[in-house]
N, C-alpha and C positions, 0 to 999 in steps of 0.2 A: 321883602323878606316874609315868610308866615310866619317863623319862628325866630325865637333869639337867634342862632347859633349855623342859622341856613333853611333849609325844608321838611327839616321833619325837628316836630318835639326836644328837648333837651329836659335834664331834669332841671333846669333851672330855670324851663318856663311850666311844668310841672309845679315848683314852691310859687311861686308866680301866682301861680292860678288859685292856688291854693287859699293866699292871701287874701287876690281881686275878687276873687267868683263873690264872697260876700256881700260886695257892697252892687254885685249884679242884681244878685238877685234881694234887694235892699229897696223896696219904691222907689227913697227920696234919691239915694248915690244915684240904682240905677239912672234916674229920668235926668239926674247933670253926667252921669258918664254916656249918657246916647247924647248926649246935645253938645256936648264940650269935648267927646273924646273916645267919639266912634268908631273908632279904627281898634282901641281899648275893646273896646265893645265889642265886637265884631271877632277877634282874636278872641278873648274869653269865649265865647259858642263856639267857635275854630278850636278851642283849645279842649271842650270841654266832650267830642269824640274827635279825640286824634289816638284811637285804636285804632294800630294797622296804619298808622300813616307813614309810609315810610320813602325815603330822601337823601340828600347826603348833608352834609356837613361845609357850612363858607369854608374859604380857605380866612379873611380877615375877616373878624367881628362889626359889624353895622356901625352906625353911627350909634343904633339907639344903647347895644352898652357900653361905649364910651362916656354916653350921660344918665346910665347908670351907677354909673360905678364912680362919677363926681359925684352926686347925687350920696354919694356912701360915703365918698372920700371927705365929706364935704358937715357929714350931719351924721351916720352909725355911725363911721369906724371913733368920730370926734365921743361919741354917746357913751360908744363902750370900751371906750379906758377913761374913761373920768368916771363910771360907773365898777370898774375892775379896781381899780386907784383907790376909792373910796371902801371898797367894800376892802380889799387886801388892808387897809386901814382901819376898819373893823368896823366906818361910819352907821349910822343903820338908815341915809341917805346922800343923794350923790345934786350938783348944782355946776351947771353948764351954760354957755351961753351958745345958742345955735342959731345960725341967721340973722343974728342982730337981737336976737330974743333971748330973755330968760330961760330954764328949764331947768326940772327939779323932781324927782319922783327917790321912791324908795331903790334902796338898793337888790339887784337879782343875780343869788347863786348863778341861775340859769346863762345871764347874756356876761357873765366872769368866762363862762365853758364854751361860750359860742367865740366869744374874742378867743380863748386860748385854742380853740380849733384849728381855726382859721389863719393863727398865726405860725400855728403846728402842719398845718396840712401844706400849707406855703415851701416853712423850713427844710419838708421832705419829699419834693418838686422835683425832678429831675432840672438841673443845668440847664441843658437845650429850653426845656418851656420858658422857666424862668425867664432867660434873657429874650424867649419872646413875649413875655408879658412886664415886662418889664419898664417898660416907655408908656406901653397904654396906663400902668400902675402909678406910677410915676406921676402925671399929666393929668389923672382922676386926683393923684394925695390922698390915694390907698397903700400907698408904698409905704411910705415912714411909718406905714401903724403895722402892715406885717411885719417889717422884718427889724424895728426897735427893738433896744436892745434888755 
């Protein structure tokens, strides 16, 4: 697929584009990207000029979506929860193990808000959409972080 959810870009495409585009214009990471992730590099170039692109949403998520969610379930959500817990306890820093490696940094209120926002959006999602997404989120490990009490 040309984009994450079909043949036209979604907000998710532009969110990732904003983060990854910086790597594509920095000479060292751009060289690595062209050598090891040419399709990503091509996607960035295509997304950079996506104005007026029309297309359709796919009925089912691409394998890429499942892979990104699995990454979020292993790394991002554990990080967000550890940060939120440390921040709630008044700690100036947080620590956790990510993929077998120790990780520490100062706590950030912004990341607490990100975690709260993701959880709030899940809670207000209509039941039919939740039912459709639950298997994918469960398999990725994300659902436990979105629906925990």
